[in-house]
N, C-alpha and C positions, 0 to 999 in steps of 0.2 A: 863682848861675848865672850874669853872664855872664862869667867869670872862666872856668867851663865852657865857654861858649858858644863867647868868646876863645880861646881853649888848643886849641880842634875847628877853629875854623879857622887857626890858628895852623899848627898838627901837619897838615893837608893843602898849604896854604901853601910848608912846604916839601920838601914833595914833589917837589915841581917838575915833576911828570909830567903826561903829560896823563892828566884826571879820567873819560873813557869807559873807558881799560881797567878790564879788571874791577878787578885789586888795591884800583885807590884807589876802584873804586867800591863795593868792601865798605868800607871804611875811611870813608868819607863817610856811609855809610848807619849804619856806626858807629856816630859824630859827630854825626850828627841823632838815634839815636834815645835816646844818655844827654841832647843835648839838653830832647829831648821830656819825659823821666823827670824833671829838670832842672826843667823847666817846669810840667808839671804836678803836683810836690812844693811850692813855688811858686807855684801858681793864679794863672800867669800864662798866658794862650794869645791872646795880643798874635803878630800878625803878622806879617813883617821887612819891612821896603820901604828902596828901594837912597834917595839922599839923594839931592840935586841939583835942577835946576831945573824937573824934568821926576820925580817921584818914583813907585815901583813896586810893585805887591806880586807877588814872584816867585812863576811860578805859576798868578797871574792878573790877567794882565799887561791881559787885555779885558775885568774885571770894573769894576764900580764903583767905583774906589776908596774916595769918599768913604761910603759904605754899608758898605764891609768893615773900615774905619777904625770906621763906628759900633758894628757888631755882632761884629766881637772885639774891637775896640781895634789898635796899630800902635806899632810899637820900631823905633827906623832900625840899618839894618848902619851901624856905622863905615866910615872907606873908600870910598862908594859915591858920594864923590862926582864934579862931572861931570871931573874933571883929573886925567889920564892924562899922567905924565912920561916912564914907560920899559916895556920890553918886559913888568921882574917885577910893576908897578902897574897889567897889562891882565891880567893871568896872575893876581893875589891875588883882584883882583875880580871876574873868570870864576869863581873859586873860590866866592868869599863867592856870589857870585847862585847857581852850584847850589845849594848849601848849603841857602841862604834857601829856595830853591824846594823843594827836597824836608820839609826845618822844616816850613814854611809846608800844604802838599798835605796835609802828615801833619796837622799846629795844627789846622785848621780842621773840618777834624771834631770835634776834639775840642772847639771852640770850640759847634758846632753842636750837639754831644749838652750841652753844661755846659746852652744857653739853653734845652731842651728837655723 
């Protein structure tokens, strides 16, 4: 499952153009759907979070980190630490963040359903 997730992220990063464009958004949503499907098969309802000094759960930036961690569990997004060395690192991090945001929003709904 992790390989599928990171393969999806790499595919997005390889595109190299703005994620807000419609074809890129379609690719993003398709990759999120695949990652969600794989996570459901593996019963992995963890939300993704950025690493670094101030970890954040994309899509839930204003919510209580510890409460979400306890409720659904969390897993790190590799390569999202505090250090950005060049423009491609910045682009890669932005793509990973967007992917995680879409993933987390959908996964949170699944997490809620499995707890009830």
